[in-house]
C-alpha positions as CSV (number, residue, x, y, z in Angstrom):
1,M,-61.7,-70.8,-43.3
2,V,-62.4,-73.1,-46.1
3,G,-61.3,-76.1,-43.9
4,I,-63.7,-74.9,-41.2
5,F,-66.6,-74.9,-43.7
6,A,-65.7,-78.4,-44.9
7,G,-65.3,-79.7,-41.3
8,L,-68.6,-78.2,-40.3
9,K,-70.4,-79.8,-43.3
10,W,-68.8,-83.2,-42.5
11,R,-69.9,-83.0,-38.9
12,L,-73.4,-82.2,-40.0
13,V,-73.4,-85.1,-42.4
14,S,-71.8,-87.7,-40.1
15,S,-73.7,-86.7,-37.0
16,R,-76.9,-88.2,-38.5
17,F,-75.2,-91.6,-38.5
18,R,-73.7,-91.2,-35.1
19,A,-77.0,-90.1,-33.5
20,A,-79.0,-93.0,-35.1
21,S,-79.9,-96.1,-33.2
22,G,-78.3,-99.5,-33.7
23,A,-81.0,-100.8,-36.1
24,T,-81.0,-97.6,-38.1
25,K,-77.2,-97.7,-38.4
26,G,-77.5,-101.3,-39.7
27,W,-80.0,-100.3,-42.3
28,L,-77.9,-97.3,-43.3
29,V,-74.9,-99.6,-43.8
30,V,-77.0,-101.9,-45.9
31,G,-78.2,-98.9,-48.0
32,W,-74.6,-97.7,-48.5
33,C,-73.6,-101.2,-49.7
34,V,-76.5,-101.2,-52.2
35,A,-75.5,-97.7,-53.3
36,V,-71.9,-98.8,-53.8
37,L,-73.0,-101.8,-55.8
38,A,-75.2,-99.6,-58.0
39,L,-72.4,-97.1,-58.5
40,G,-70.1,-99.9,-59.4
41,L,-72.4,-101.2,-62.0
42,V,-72.7,-97.6,-63.5
43,V,-68.9,-97.3,-63.6
44,F,-68.6,-100.7,-65.1
45,G,-71.0,-99.7,-67.8
46,F,-69.0,-96.6,-68.7
47,V,-65.8,-98.6,-68.7
48,A,-67.4,-101.0,-71.2
49,L,-68.3,-98.1,-73.5
50,R,-64.6,-97.3,-73.8
51,T,-64.4,-99.8,-76.7
52,N,-66.9,-97.7,-78.7
53,P,-65.7,-94.1,-78.7
54,A,-68.6,-92.7,-80.6
55,L,-71.2,-94.2,-78.3
56,A,-69.2,-93.3,-75.2
57,R,-69.0,-89.6,-76.4
58,T,-72.8,-89.6,-77.0
59,A,-73.5,-91.1,-73.6
60,V,-71.2,-88.8,-71.6
61,V,-72.4,-85.6,-73.4
62,S,-75.9,-86.6,-72.5
63,L,-74.8,-87.4,-68.9
64,F,-73.0,-84.1,-68.4
65,T,-76.0,-82.1,-69.6
66,V,-78.6,-84.0,-67.5
67,Q,-76.3,-83.7,-64.5
68,M,-76.1,-80.0,-64.8
69,L,-79.9,-79.7,-65.1
70,S,-80.3,-82.0,-62.0
71,W,-77.9,-79.9,-60.0
72,V,-79.6,-76.6,-60.9
73,L,-83.3,-77.7,-60.8
74,A,-83.4,-80.4,-58.1
75,P,-82.6,-78.1,-55.2
76,L,-85.1,-75.5,-56.4
77,V,-88.0,-77.7,-57.7
78,A,-87.8,-80.9,-55.8
79,F,-86.0,-80.7,-52.5
80,G,-85.6,-77.1,-51.5
81,L,-82.4,-75.4,-50.6
82,D,-79.6,-77.3,-48.9
83,E,-80.1,-75.9,-45.4
84,T,-76.5,-76.9,-44.4
85,V,-75.0,-74.4,-46.8
86,D,-77.8,-71.8,-46.7
87,P,-76.0,-68.4,-47.0
88,A,-78.5,-66.8,-44.7
89,R,-77.0,-68.7,-41.8
90,F,-73.7,-66.9,-42.2
91,A,-75.2,-63.4,-42.8
92,L,-73.9,-62.0,-39.4
93,L,-70.5,-63.5,-39.6
94,P,-67.6,-61.1,-40.6
95,L,-66.8,-62.9,-43.8
96,T,-66.2,-61.4,-47.3
97,T,-68.2,-62.7,-50.2
98,A,-65.2,-64.3,-51.7
99,T,-64.4,-66.2,-48.5
100,L,-67.9,-67.3,-48.1
101,Q,-68.1,-68.5,-51.7
102,R,-65.0,-70.6,-51.4
103,G,-66.2,-72.1,-48.1
104,L,-69.7,-72.9,-49.5
105,L,-68.1,-74.3,-52.7
106,V,-66.0,-76.8,-50.7
107,S,-68.8,-77.7,-48.3
108,S,-71.1,-78.4,-51.3
109,L,-68.6,-81.1,-52.3
110,V,-68.8,-82.8,-49.0
111,G,-71.6,-85.4,-48.6
112,Y,-72.9,-88.7,-50.0
113,L,-74.4,-87.2,-53.3
114,P,-71.3,-85.3,-54.3
115,V,-69.2,-88.4,-53.7
116,A,-71.6,-90.4,-55.8
117,N,-71.4,-87.8,-58.6
118,A,-67.6,-87.9,-58.4
119,V,-67.5,-91.7,-58.7
120,V,-69.8,-91.5,-61.8
121,M,-67.5,-88.8,-63.2
122,V,-64.5,-91.1,-62.9
123,G,-66.3,-93.8,-64.9
124,A,-67.3,-91.2,-67.5
125,A,-63.6,-90.1,-67.7
126,I,-62.5,-93.6,-68.4
127,A,-65.2,-94.0,-71.1
128,L,-63.8,-90.9,-72.8
129,S,-60.2,-92.1,-72.8
130,T,-59.7,-93.9,-76.1
131,T,-56.1,-94.2,-75.0
132,W,-54.8,-94.3,-71.5
133,A,-52.7,-91.2,-72.2
134,L,-55.9,-89.2,-72.4
135,L,-57.1,-90.3,-69.0
136,P,-55.6,-87.4,-67.0
137,I,-57.2,-84.9,-69.5
138,A,-60.5,-86.7,-69.1
139,L,-60.3,-86.7,-65.3
140,I,-59.6,-82.9,-65.4
141,C,-62.7,-82.4,-67.6
142,A,-64.7,-84.5,-65.2
143,A,-63.5,-82.4,-62.2
144,V,-64.3,-79.1,-64.1
145,Q,-67.8,-80.6,-64.9
146,L,-68.5,-81.2,-61.2
147,L,-67.1,-77.8,-60.3
148,L,-69.3,-76.1,-62.9
149,C,-72.4,-77.9,-61.6
150,V,-71.8,-76.8,-58.0
151,I,-71.1,-73.2,-59.0
152,V,-74.2,-72.8,-61.2
153,S,-76.4,-74.7,-58.7
154,R,-75.4,-72.4,-55.9
155,A,-75.8,-69.4,-58.0
156,A,-79.3,-70.4,-58.9
157,S,-80.2,-71.2,-55.3
158,A,-78.9,-67.9,-54.0
159,S,-80.8,-66.0,-56.7
160,M,-84.0,-67.8,-56.1
161,A,-83.8,-68.1,-52.2
162,G,-85.8,-65.0,-51.5
163,L,-88.4,-65.7,-54.2
164,M,-88.9,-69.3,-53.2
165,A,-89.6,-68.1,-49.6
166,G,-92.8,-66.5,-50.7
167,R,-96.0,-67.7,-52.2
168,R,-95.3,-66.1,-55.6
169,G,-92.1,-68.1,-55.8
170,R,-93.8,-71.3,-54.9
171,D,-96.4,-70.5,-57.6
172,L,-93.6,-70.0,-60.1
173,G,-92.0,-73.3,-58.9
174,M,-95.3,-75.1,-59.4
175,V,-95.5,-73.9,-63.0
176,V,-91.8,-74.8,-63.6
177,G,-92.2,-78.2,-62.0
178,S,-95.3,-79.0,-64.0
179,L,-93.7,-77.9,-67.3
180,L,-90.6,-80.0,-66.5
181,F,-92.7,-83.0,-65.9
182,L,-94.6,-82.4,-69.1
183,V,-91.3,-82.0,-71.0
184,Y,-90.2,-85.3,-69.5
185,I,-93.3,-87.0,-70.7
186,G,-93.0,-85.5,-74.1
187,L,-89.4,-86.5,-74.5
188,S,-90.1,-90.0,-73.3
189,F,-92.9,-90.3,-75.8
190,A,-90.7,-88.9,-78.6
191,L,-87.9,-91.3,-77.8
192,N,-90.3,-94.3,-77.7
193,Q,-91.6,-93.3,-81.0
194,T,-88.1,-93.0,-82.4
195,A,-87.1,-96.4,-80.9
196,S,-90.2,-98.0,-82.5
197,S,-89.5,-96.5,-85.9
198,A,-85.8,-97.3,-85.7
199,S,-86.5,-100.9,-84.7
200,S,-89.0,-101.4,-87.5
201,N,-86.3,-100.1,-89.9
202,G,-83.6,-102.3,-88.5
203,S,-81.5,-99.4,-87.2
204,S,-80.3,-98.4,-83.8
205,A,-82.6,-96.4,-81.6
206,I,-79.7,-94.7,-79.9
207,G,-78.1,-93.8,-83.2
208,S,-81.2,-92.4,-84.7
209,G,-82.6,-90.6,-81.7
210,I,-80.0,-89.5,-79.2
211,T,-76.9,-89.0,-81.3
212,S,-78.3,-86.0,-83.2
213,L,-79.3,-84.4,-79.9
214,S,-75.9,-85.0,-78.4
215,R,-74.3,-83.3,-81.3
216,A,-76.2,-80.1,-80.5
217,L,-75.5,-80.5,-76.8
218,S,-71.8,-80.9,-77.4
219,W,-71.6,-77.2,-78.2
220,G,-72.8,-76.3,-74.7
221,P,-70.3,-75.9,-71.8
222,N,-71.1,-79.4,-70.4
223,G,-71.0,-81.1,-73.7
224,A,-67.8,-79.3,-74.7
225,L,-66.1,-80.8,-71.6
226,A,-67.1,-84.3,-72.8
227,T,-65.6,-83.7,-76.3
228,I,-62.2,-82.3,-75.2
229,P,-60.4,-85.8,-75.0
230,S,-61.7,-87.0,-78.4
231,T,-61.0,-83.6,-80.1
232,L,-57.5,-83.6,-78.7
233,H,-57.0,-87.2,-79.9
234,D,-58.2,-86.2,-83.4
235,S,-55.9,-83.1,-83.4
236,N,-58.9,-80.9,-84.3
237,W,-57.4,-77.7,-82.9
238,G,-60.1,-75.2,-83.9
239,R,-62.8,-77.3,-82.3
240,L,-60.5,-77.9,-79.3
241,L,-60.1,-74.2,-78.8
242,V,-63.9,-73.7,-78.8
243,A,-64.3,-76.7,-76.4
244,L,-61.8,-75.1,-74.0
245,L,-63.2,-71.5,-74.1
246,T,-66.9,-72.5,-73.6
247,P,-66.7,-74.2,-70.2
248,T,-64.1,-71.6,-69.0
249,A,-66.4,-68.8,-69.8
250,A,-69.3,-70.7,-68.1
251,V,-67.2,-71.1,-64.9
252,V,-66.3,-67.4,-64.9
253,I,-69.8,-66.2,-65.5
254,G,-71.2,-68.7,-63.0
255,W,-68.8,-67.5,-60.3
256,W,-69.7,-63.9,-61.0
257,W,-73.4,-64.7,-60.9
258,W,-73.0,-66.5,-57.7
259,A,-71.0,-63.7,-56.1
260,T,-73.6,-61.1,-57.2
261,A,-76.6,-63.2,-56.0
262,L,-74.8,-64.0,-52.7
263,R,-74.0,-60.4,-52.0
264,K,-77.6,-59.4,-52.7
265,S,-79.1,-62.1,-50.5
266,L,-76.9,-61.1,-47.6
267,T,-77.5,-57.4,-47.7
268,T,-81.2,-57.1,-48.8
269,L,-84.5,-58.5,-47.5
270,P,-86.9,-60.3,-49.9
271,S,-89.9,-58.3,-51.0
272,T,-92.1,-61.4,-51.4
273,T,-95.0,-62.0,-49.0
274,E,-96.9,-64.9,-47.7
275,G,-100.2,-63.4,-49.0
276,S,-102.8,-66.0,-50.1
277,A,-105.6,-66.2,-52.5
278,P,-108.6,-64.0,-51.5
279,S,-111.4,-65.8,-49.9
280,D,-114.7,-66.1,-51.8
281,G,-116.5,-65.1,-48.6
282,K,-117.8,-68.7,-48.0
283,A,-116.2,-69.4,-44.8
284,S,-115.9,-73.0,-43.6
285,G,-117.3,-72.0,-40.3
286,T,-120.8,-73.1,-41.5
287,A,-119.7,-76.7,-40.8
288,V,-120.6,-77.7,-37.3
289,A,-117.9,-79.7,-35.5
290,S,-120.0,-81.1,-32.7
291,S,-120.8,-84.3,-34.5
292,L,-119.0,-86.8,-36.7
293,R,-120.7,-85.5,-39.9
294,G,-120.0,-81.9,-38.9
295,M,-116.3,-82.7,-38.2
296,V,-115.9,-84.4,-41.6
297,S,-117.5,-81.5,-43.4
298,L,-115.2,-79.0,-41.5
299,V,-112.0,-80.9,-42.3
300,I,-113.0,-81.3,-46.0
301,A,-113.7,-77.6,-46.3
302,R,-110.5,-76.7,-44.6
303,D,-108.4,-79.0,-46.8
304,R,-110.1,-77.7,-49.9
305,L,-109.3,-74.0,-48.9
306,L,-105.7,-74.7,-48.0
307,T,-105.0,-76.8,-51.1
308,W,-106.4,-73.9,-53.2
309,R,-104.2,-71.4,-51.5
310,D,-100.9,-73.3,-51.1
311,P,-98.9,-74.3,-54.2
312,M,-97.1,-77.0,-52.1
313,R,-100.5,-78.8,-51.8
314,R,-101.5,-78.3,-55.4
315,I,-98.4,-79.4,-57.3
316,P,-98.6,-83.1,-56.2
317,W,-102.2,-83.3,-57.5
318,I,-101.1,-81.8,-60.9
319,I,-98.3,-84.3,-61.2
320,V,-100.3,-87.3,-60.2
321,A,-103.1,-86.3,-62.6
322,A,-100.7,-86.0,-65.5
323,L,-99.1,-89.3,-64.4
324,A,-102.4,-91.1,-64.5
325,V,-103.3,-89.8,-68.0
326,L,-99.9,-89.8,-69.8
327,W,-97.6,-92.3,-68.1
328,P,-99.5,-95.5,-69.0
329,L,-99.3,-94.6,-72.7
330,L,-95.5,-94.5,-72.3
331,V,-94.9,-97.7,-70.3
332,V,-97.4,-99.9,-72.1
333,R,-97.5,-100.1,-75.8
334,G,-100.7,-101.4,-77.2
335,H,-103.5,-103.0,-75.2
336,G,-103.6,-103.1,-71.5
337,S,-102.4,-99.5,-70.7
338,L,-105.5,-98.9,-68.6
339,F,-104.1,-101.3,-66.0
340,A,-101.0,-99.1,-65.6
341,V,-103.3,-96.5,-64.0
342,A,-102.9,-98.6,-60.9
343,F,-99.6,-97.0,-59.9
344,P,-100.9,-93.4,-60.1
345,A,-103.9,-94.6,-58.2
346,V,-101.7,-95.6,-55.3
347,M,-99.8,-92.3,-55.6
348,M,-103.1,-90.5,-55.1
349,G,-103.7,-92.4,-51.9
350,L,-100.4,-91.2,-50.6
351,Q,-101.7,-87.6,-50.7
352,A,-103.5,-88.5,-47.4
353,G,-100.2,-89.3,-45.8
354,N,-98.5,-87.5,-42.9
355,Q,-101.7,-85.4,-42.3
356,F,-100.7,-84.4,-38.8
357,A,-97.3,-82.9,-39.7
358,V,-98.3,-80.3,-42.3
359,E,-98.6,-77.5,-39.7
360,G,-95.7,-78.4,-37.5
361,T,-96.2,-77.2,-33.9
362,G,-99.6,-75.9,-35.0
363,L,-100.8,-79.4,-34.3
364,W,-101.3,-78.4,-30.7
365,L,-104.4,-76.5,-31.8
366,H,-105.8,-79.8,-33.1
367,M,-104.9,-81.5,-29.8
368,V,-106.9,-79.0,-27.9
369,A,-109.9,-78.7,-30.2
370,F,-110.2,-82.3,-31.4
371,A,-109.4,-84.1,-28.2
372,D,-112.3,-86.6,-28.1
373,R,-112.7,-89.8,-30.2
374,T,-115.6,-88.5,-32.3
375,R,-113.7,-85.5,-33.5
376,A,-110.5,-87.4,-34.0
377,R,-112.3,-89.9,-36.2
378,G,-114.0,-87.2,-38.1
379,E,-110.6,-85.5,-38.8
380,A,-109.2,-88.8,-40.1
381,L,-112.3,-89.4,-42.3
382,G,-112.4,-85.8,-43.5
383,H,-108.8,-86.0,-44.8
384,A,-109.5,-89.4,-46.4
385,I,-112.7,-88.2,-48.2
386,F,-111.0,-85.0,-49.4
387,V,-108.4,-87.1,-51.1
388,L,-110.9,-89.6,-52.5
389,I,-113.1,-87.1,-54.2
390,P,-110.6,-85.7,-56.8
391,G,-108.8,-89.0,-56.8
392,T,-111.8,-91.0,-57.9
393,V,-112.5,-88.5,-60.7
394,I,-108.9,-88.7,-61.9
395,V,-108.9,-92.5,-61.8
396,V,-112.2,-92.9,-63.7
397,V,-111.2,-90.3,-66.4
398,A,-107.7,-91.9,-66.8
399,V,-109.0,-95.4,-67.2
400,F,-111.7,-94.5,-69.7
401,L,-109.1,-92.4,-71.7
402,Q,-106.7,-95.4,-71.8
403,A,-109.6,-97.7,-72.8
404,I,-110.8,-95.4,-75.6
405,I,-107.3,-94.8,-77.0
406,R,-106.2,-98.5,-76.8
407,D,-109.7,-99.9,-77.7
408,D,-109.9,-101.8,-74.3
409,L,-113.4,-100.9,-73.3
410,E,-114.2,-104.5,-72.2
411,W,-111.5,-104.3,-69.5
412,V,-112.8,-101.0,-68.0
413,P,-114.7,-102.7,-65.1
414,A,-111.8,-104.8,-64.0
415,A,-109.3,-101.9,-64.2
416,L,-111.6,-99.5,-62.4
417,G,-112.2,-102.1,-59.6
418,L,-108.4,-102.6,-59.1
419,C,-107.5,-99.0,-59.3
420,L,-110.2,-97.8,-56.9
421,A,-109.3,-100.5,-54.4
422,L,-105.6,-99.6,-54.6
423,M,-106.4,-95.9,-54.0
424,L,-108.9,-96.5,-51.2
425,G,-106.5,-99.0,-49.4
426,S,-103.6,-96.5,-49.8
427,V,-105.7,-93.7,-48.4
428,A,-106.7,-95.8,-45.4
429,F,-103.2,-96.9,-44.5
430,S,-101.6,-93.5,-45.3
431,G,-103.9,-92.0,-42.6
432,Y,-103.0,-94.7,-40.1
433,V,-99.2,-94.4,-40.5
434,S,-99.7,-90.6,-40.2
435,A,-100.4,-91.4,-36.5
436,R,-98.1,-94.4,-36.0
437,L,-95.1,-93.2,-38.0
438,P,-95.2,-89.4,-38.5
439,Y,-92.3,-87.4,-39.8
440,A,-91.5,-83.7,-39.6
441,M,-92.0,-81.6,-42.7
442,R,-90.1,-78.4,-43.4
443,Q,-92.0,-75.3,-42.4
444,S,-89.6,-72.9,-44.1
445,R,-91.6,-73.2,-47.3
446,K,-88.6,-72.7,-49.5
447,S,-89.6,-75.5,-51.8
448,M,-92.8,-76.2,-53.7
449,F,-92.8,-79.7,-52.1
450,A,-93.4,-80.4,-48.4
451,N,-90.4,-82.6,-48.0
452,S,-89.2,-84.3,-44.8
453,V,-86.4,-82.9,-42.7
454,P,-82.9,-84.5,-42.6
455,G,-82.6,-87.4,-40.1
456,Q,-86.2,-88.6,-40.7
457,K,-85.8,-90.0,-44.2
458,G,-86.1,-93.6,-42.8
459,R,-89.5,-92.7,-41.4
460,T,-90.6,-91.2,-44.7
461,M,-89.6,-94.3,-46.6
462,G,-91.3,-96.6,-44.0
463,S,-94.5,-94.6,-44.2
464,T,-94.5,-94.8,-48.0
465,L,-93.9,-98.5,-48.0
466,V,-96.6,-99.2,-45.5
467,S,-99.1,-97.1,-47.6
468,F,-98.1,-99.0,-50.7
469,G,-98.4,-102.4,-49.1
470,G,-101.7,-101.5,-47.4
471,G,-103.1,-100.5,-50.8
472,I,-102.0,-103.8,-52.3
473,V,-103.5,-105.9,-49.5
474,V,-106.8,-104.2,-49.7
475,A,-106.9,-104.6,-53.5
476,L,-106.1,-108.4,-53.4
477,P,-109.8,-109.4,-53.8
478,A,-110.2,-107.2,-56.8
479,L,-106.9,-108.5,-58.2
480,V,-108.2,-112.1,-58.0
481,F,-111.2,-111.2,-60.0
482,L,-109.0,-109.3,-62.5
483,V,-107.0,-112.5,-63.0
484,L,-110.2,-114.4,-63.6
485,A,-111.4,-111.8,-66.0
486,R,-108.2,-112.1,-68.0
487,A,-107.9,-115.9,-67.8
488,V,-111.6,-116.9,-68.0
489,S,-114.0,-114.2,-69.1
490,P,-114.2,-110.4,-69.0
491,V,-117.5,-110.8,-67.1
492,W,-115.5,-111.4,-63.9
493,G,-114.4,-107.7,-64.3
494,W,-117.8,-106.6,-63.1
495,A,-117.2,-108.6,-59.9
496,A,-113.9,-106.7,-59.4
497,L,-115.7,-103.4,-59.9
498,V,-118.1,-104.3,-57.1
499,V,-115.7,-106.0,-54.7
500,G,-112.8,-103.6,-55.1
501,P,-114.5,-100.3,-54.0
502,I,-116.4,-102.1,-51.3
503,S,-113.3,-103.6,-49.7
504,G,-111.6,-100.2,-50.0
505,I,-114.5,-98.3,-48.4
506,V,-114.6,-100.9,-45.6
507,A,-110.8,-100.4,-45.1
508,V,-111.2,-96.7,-44.9
509,V,-114.0,-96.8,-42.3
510,L,-112.3,-99.5,-40.1
511,V,-108.8,-98.0,-40.3
512,S,-110.1,-94.5,-39.5
513,N,-111.1,-95.9,-36.1
514,L,-107.5,-97.2,-35.6
515,T,-106.1,-93.9,-36.8
516,A,-108.2,-92.0,-34.3
517,S,-107.1,-94.3,-31.4
518,A,-103.5,-94.0,-32.4
519,Y,-103.7,-90.2,-32.7
520,L,-105.4,-89.8,-29.3
521,S,-102.9,-92.1,-27.5
522,R,-99.8,-90.7,-29.2
523,T,-100.5,-87.0,-29.5
524,P,-97.4,-85.9,-27.4
525,E,-95.1,-88.2,-29.3
526,I,-96.5,-87.0,-32.7
527,L,-96.2,-83.3,-31.7
528,A,-92.6,-83.8,-30.5
529,T,-91.7,-85.5,-33.9
530,V,-93.4,-83.0,-36.2
531,A,-92.2,-79.9,-34.2
532,V,-88.7,-80.5,-35.7
533,G,-90.0,-79.1,-39.0
534,D,-90.5,-75.6,-37.5
535,R,-86.7,-75.4,-36.9
536,S,-85.8,-76.6,-40.5
């Protein structure tokens, strides 16, 4: 039975390659080659650490802990449940919980990401082997680490599956995701401060910042696995006993947790509902959709209501806002951090992307109701304006905060012109590629992010790259004036502030016409593409 599960997972993974076209297969092969090269560099880096046992132990302890957090949180917060090993798909099969666990465990180890994790684990094992005699022990520790990650990840997924299917679970996921992002920002800021102080004192930033944290993490189950080879080499038998018992207990407890959660998910129905926030009584029906202005107002009111009700629509805005305010302070030390708001500005424009796939097969209602050019153009403009209203506020606030903190007020006009042009251009082209290169989005609502379905990741990447490139092209005039402001005089920044938004607004207006034309001419193809999300 375990072999059947593994074979089924392999067929699901490999079928995407077999079903792809010739060009797509070529790009997949190129991507695999790049991934193999990147993995080779990572393994080479770990092998190089073998000559420094203390640094290797610190790095591997940190790696094992981050790997565990990634396995547990990424399926719940970022990408949703792995549909290929969803236990609900096997609820009607006459299988015991133990058999289902073993099958799901093996199938979870089949795929590109598990193989990449295994390769990195081999490099980590070599790094921990101060002598070649310890290599078998280190490899066993790496295998147990991967096994522990899979068990705890599946246990957490099975426990949260019912909750994440409802709105309350997505609200909780939104809070957890926001907190994780803020923790990441805080840790990055703390490490940067540690590195700065360590550099000024002539000491190592790693030795002063991360080593003390890795000592604490080494007492956890993942860190203990990384310390077993060195503890055995030093003949520290008491510490070795603790290092052996800690991951063993974690595996046993994780397996029991997974069995309990799996049994509950297969025999009970979730009590969560899809209830939404109560309406304030101000229905969007007051907007008249018989004209371009009425259609724009209707779409803006509808997007506002849905964003307020659905956590999947709110969480990207929360993250982008935090990114615009906090991220520039981390990547740019000293003057000029306000120009780093340009990246979050482009990210805000991406919120207008794939606008026709959010409702899956519900798009046919739009096809019937908005089947003329005026309404189609009004829908495209409405989506764009809804994104631009909060996006403009966030960009302006973020730029002024960076300028005040870094004392860069003279560069505010140039930075605002560039950032607004990038955001407007990204919004314009995001709407266009929504009609030209749509991709299906999961309608199962088991994740707080509306992610694309398997088999359409290439479309997702292509759409994102076009939106980024379009934003850059529209911002080129503002970028020219920014260079003049930096090289000649800050007065040129006012020209960037005028030209940037004007070029962006012109792009939004003109590209909305192209979006409406593409939408009207390709509605059957768009519906066929996005309908796949209803089955995911």
